[in-house]
C-alpha positions as CSV (number, residue, x, y, z in Angstrom):
1,X,0.0,0.0,0.0
2,X,1.3,3.5,-0.9
3,X,0.3,6.6,1.0
4,X,1.0,10.1,-0.4
5,X,2.7,12.5,1.9
6,X,0.7,15.7,2.6
7,X,3.7,18.1,2.6
8,X,5.2,16.5,-0.6
9,X,2.5,15.0,-2.8
10,X,5.1,13.9,-5.4
11,X,6.4,11.5,-2.8
12,X,4.8,8.5,-1.0
13,X,5.4,6.0,1.8
14,X,5.1,2.2,1.5
15,X,3.1,0.6,4.3
16,X,2.4,-3.0,5.0
17,X,-1.0,-4.3,3.9
18,X,-0.6,-7.1,6.5
19,X,-0.6,-4.5,9.2
20,X,-2.6,-1.5,8.0
21,X,-5.3,-3.2,5.8
22,X,-7.2,-4.9,8.6
23,X,-11.0,-4.8,9.0
24,X,-12.5,-2.7,11.8
25,X,-12.9,-5.1,14.7
26,X,-15.4,-3.1,16.7
27,X,-15.8,-5.7,19.5
28,X,-12.0,-6.1,20.0
29,X,-11.5,-2.3,20.0
30,X,-14.3,-1.8,22.6
31,X,-12.8,-4.5,24.8
32,X,-9.3,-2.9,24.6
33,X,-10.7,0.6,25.3
34,X,-12.6,-0.6,28.3
35,X,-9.5,-2.3,29.6
36,X,-7.3,0.8,29.0
37,X,-9.8,3.2,30.7
38,X,-10.3,0.9,33.6
39,X,-6.6,1.3,34.5
40,X,-7.3,5.0,35.3
41,X,-10.2,4.2,37.7
42,X,-9.2,4.9,41.3
43,X,-11.1,2.5,43.5
44,X,-9.9,4.3,46.6
45,X,-13.1,4.5,48.6
46,X,-12.8,2.5,51.8
47,X,-14.9,2.1,54.9
48,X,-14.2,0.4,58.2
49,X,-16.1,-2.7,59.3
50,X,-16.9,-3.6,62.9
51,X,-13.6,-5.4,63.3
52,X,-11.6,-2.4,62.0
53,X,-12.9,0.6,64.0
54,X,-11.1,1.6,67.1
55,X,-12.7,0.8,70.5
56,X,-12.7,-1.7,73.3
57,X,-14.0,-5.2,72.7
58,X,-15.4,-5.3,76.2
59,X,-19.1,-5.8,76.6
60,X,-20.5,-2.4,77.8
61,X,-22.8,-4.0,80.4
62,X,-24.1,-7.3,81.4
63,X,-26.5,-9.2,79.2
64,X,-29.5,-9.2,81.6
65,X,-30.9,-7.3,84.5
66,X,-30.1,-3.7,83.5
67,X,-33.4,-3.0,81.6
68,X,-31.4,-1.9,78.6
69,X,-31.1,-3.6,75.2
70,X,-28.3,-6.2,75.0
71,X,-25.1,-5.0,73.4
72,X,-22.0,-6.9,72.6
73,X,-19.6,-4.2,71.6
74,X,-19.4,-0.4,71.3
75,X,-18.1,-1.0,67.8
76,X,-21.5,-2.2,66.7
77,X,-22.9,-0.6,63.4
78,X,-25.9,0.4,65.5
79,X,-23.8,2.7,67.6
80,X,-22.4,6.1,66.8
81,X,-18.8,5.8,65.5
82,X,-19.3,2.1,65.1
83,X,-18.3,0.1,62.0
84,X,-20.2,0.0,58.7
85,X,-22.4,-3.1,58.2
86,X,-21.4,-3.7,54.6
87,X,-18.1,-1.8,54.5
88,X,-17.0,-0.6,51.0
89,X,-13.4,-1.7,50.3
90,X,-10.8,-0.7,47.7
91,X,-11.6,-2.2,44.4
92,X,-9.3,-3.1,41.5
93,X,-11.0,-2.4,38.2
94,X,-8.1,-3.8,36.1
95,X,-9.2,-5.9,33.1
96,X,-6.4,-8.0,31.6
97,X,-5.8,-7.6,27.8
98,X,-2.9,-9.6,26.4
99,X,-0.3,-8.0,24.1
100,X,-1.6,-9.8,21.0
101,X,-5.1,-8.3,21.4
102,X,-3.7,-4.8,22.2
103,X,-1.5,-4.8,19.1
104,X,-4.4,-6.2,16.9
105,X,-6.6,-3.3,18.1
106,X,-3.9,-0.7,17.2
107,X,-3.6,-2.2,13.7
108,X,-7.3,-2.2,13.3
109,X,-7.6,1.5,14.4
110,X,-4.8,2.6,12.1
111,X,-6.4,0.7,9.2
112,X,-9.7,2.4,9.7
113,X,-8.0,5.8,10.0
114,X,-6.3,5.2,6.6
115,X,-9.5,4.0,5.0
116,X,-11.4,7.2,6.1
117,X,-8.5,9.5,5.2
118,X,-8.1,10.6,8.8
119,X,-4.4,9.9,8.9
120,X,-2.2,12.6,7.3
121,X,1.5,11.6,6.9
122,X,4.1,14.4,6.7
123,X,7.8,14.0,5.9
124,X,8.6,16.5,8.6
125,X,6.4,18.7,10.8
126,X,7.9,21.8,12.4
127,X,7.3,25.5,12.9
128,X,9.9,28.3,13.2
129,X,8.8,29.7,16.6
130,X,6.8,28.3,19.5
131,X,3.7,30.4,18.6
132,X,0.2,29.0,18.6
133,X,-0.7,31.3,15.7
134,X,2.0,29.8,13.5
135,X,0.8,26.2,14.3
136,X,-2.9,27.1,13.6
137,X,-1.9,28.7,10.3
138,X,0.0,25.6,9.3
139,X,-3.0,23.5,10.0
140,X,-5.7,25.8,8.5
141,X,-6.1,23.4,5.6
142,X,-7.7,20.9,8.0
143,X,-11.3,21.8,8.5
144,X,-11.7,19.9,11.8
145,X,-11.5,21.0,15.4
146,X,-9.7,18.1,17.2
147,X,-6.2,17.3,15.8
148,X,-3.6,14.9,17.1
149,X,0.0,15.4,16.0
150,X,2.3,12.4,16.5
151,X,6.1,13.1,16.3
152,X,9.0,10.7,16.4
153,X,11.0,13.0,18.7
154,X,10.3,15.9,21.1
155,X,9.9,19.2,19.2
156,X,9.9,22.1,21.6
157,X,8.3,24.6,19.2
158,X,5.4,22.4,18.3
159,X,4.8,21.2,21.8
160,X,4.8,24.7,23.2
161,X,2.6,26.1,20.4
162,X,0.0,23.4,21.0
163,X,-0.1,23.9,24.7
164,X,-2.3,27.0,24.5
165,X,-5.1,25.3,22.6
166,X,-7.4,22.4,23.6
167,X,-8.1,21.4,20.0
168,X,-4.6,20.3,19.2
169,X,-2.6,17.7,21.1
170,X,1.0,16.7,20.4
171,X,2.6,13.4,21.6
172,X,5.6,11.2,20.7
173,X,4.9,8.0,18.9
174,X,5.9,6.0,22.0
175,X,2.9,7.4,23.9
176,X,0.2,6.4,21.6
177,X,-2.7,4.4,23.0
178,X,-6.1,3.2,21.7
179,X,-8.1,5.9,23.5
180,X,-6.1,8.8,22.1
181,X,-6.2,7.4,18.6
182,X,-10.0,7.3,18.5
183,X,-10.5,10.6,20.2
184,X,-9.4,12.9,17.4
185,X,-11.0,13.8,14.1
186,X,-7.7,14.0,12.2
187,X,-4.3,12.6,13.1
188,X,-1.0,14.0,11.7
189,X,2.0,11.8,11.9
190,X,5.6,12.1,10.6
191,X,7.2,9.4,8.4
192,X,9.7,8.4,11.1
193,X,7.1,8.1,13.8
194,X,4.9,6.0,11.5
195,X,7.8,3.7,10.6
196,X,8.6,3.2,14.3
197,X,5.0,2.3,15.0
198,X,5.0,0.0,12.0
199,X,8.2,-1.8,13.1
200,X,6.8,-2.4,16.6
201,X,3.6,-3.8,15.2
202,X,5.5,-5.9,12.7
203,X,7.6,-7.5,15.4
204,X,4.5,-8.6,17.2
205,X,2.7,-9.7,14.1
206,X,5.7,-11.8,12.9
207,X,5.7,-13.6,16.2
208,X,2.0,-14.3,16.2
209,X,1.6,-15.4,12.6
């Protein structure tokens, strides 16, 4: 498969059909996205049960003869400052996804981006100064609001220029994930960044097939 470069339309890049011509596996991608987002859930809520609250374990008064209701402990959930009957404990929301499923989802997402012309490949992507106006002018040919720029190395000018706008995000290729790939209307990627992603996917693909 040949993809034309946006900044040099007389040139193109060869990409592997085995990696980037996959069908859109909606079920797999949903499963991977749920797993990825579950990693960010903080199940930190925790309550103390009867056995965990502070207080004496001594019986407050004898069982019979006082005229009062029988009580076994001041830590009873019926008492003020007592334990919680069904105490909520810290929960781990982690959902395991193996490497093969994760890489397959990434290949499927990139294949869909290519089919829908949402992936724009540049030979290089840079601006002269770290100014948001320069970055917006460079991207004015894209009539979409949310744009993701994937670079192979840290570019100070581009990163600083994109920091002042919520519509443009800049990351290095090693930080890509399924959620960020499906969250933007257009994705700009440099040739070197794309090749690095392709090599990492090819290594996994070659092992599995």
